[in-house]
Each structure stands twice: as structure tokens, then as C-alpha cells.
N, C-alpha and C positions, 0 to 999 in steps of 0.2 A: 442469481447465482450466490450464494454465501459461502464462506469458506473460512474458518476460524484456524489462525495460523500462530504457531508460538513463535516470538521473535529468538533465532539461535544467535545473532549478531551479539559483538560487546557493544557495540554502538552505531550509528548511520551517521555519517557525514554529510556535510551540506552537499559534496559530490556525487554521494551516494542517492540523496535525495533530489538531486536532480536528474539523474538517470534513471531512475524510477519514475518520476514526474514524465520525461521524455517520452519512456517506454508506453506508460498509460496512455498518453496523447495520441499513440498510434491505434489505438482501438476505437471504433466507432461505440461503443457501448458507454454507458454512464457509470463511471466507476469511483468507490467511495472506500476510505480507511475511516473505521471506527476503532477508537481505544480511549479507554479512558472517558466515556460520555461526550468523545468529540467525535463528530462526523465530518469529514472535509472531502473534497475533490481528489483523487487520486491523480489528478491532470494539472493540479497546482503545486508548483512549486512550494509557495509559502504555507498553503494547508500542510502538504506533505513535510516540511520545515517543523510546523506547530506541533505535530504528532510523534517528530523523532524525537522532540525534544523530552518528552517524558518515556520514552522507550527505555526499557531496562531489558537486560538479557532475561529469556524465559516468559517475557510477557505474552498475553494473550492478545492478537491484533485480528479482527474483522475484516476483512475485504469484500466487499460488495461490488456486483457489477451486474447490470440490468441493458440488455439489448441482444443483436442478433450473434455477436461474437464473444457474449459475455462468459461462457466457459472456457475458452480459451486464454481469454483475457486473464481471469482468476488463476488460471494455471500456471501461465508464463510470469505475472509477476509476484505470484506466492513464492517465486525461487529467490527473490529479493531479501525474502526475511530468514531465508536458510541458515546464511552464515558460509 
């Protein structure tokens, strides 16, 4: 399952990144963030932080999930980028 999301926030703090990685870790699916040719595990705080440093308002980010709960994972995690 893939979903392209527009980043609607002004920025993503380290606390936001930690909350996102923690939420992603609760899913059984493999989940990735893809932005500016970087693909990182959404369950990795360091990976999410690396992507968050390059995010600007209105950037497109791809959320990719593969597994049994992929659809729910993408739906729930997309909300983090809504602002």
C-alpha cells in the first residue's frame, strides 16, 4: 500500500518524530517513508529524524506499508503529516 501525502505542518520536532516512530512500531507491517530519494523505516526514530530534517511545508512524502495491517497503518500514520 502506497500513499502520497502533502506535508502540511510547519516542521516536525524530535518529539513528533518519536511519536510517529512509536506509532509505526505498533503495526506488524513493514512501513517506510520516502522523501527526496531517501527511503527509511518508519519504525526507526533515527530514520524518521533524518527525513524530518529535509521536510518543508507542502513537500510530498510517500508512505509505503507492506503486510497484513498495511492499509490501517497508512491511514493512521498519514494523519501525522496533516498538521
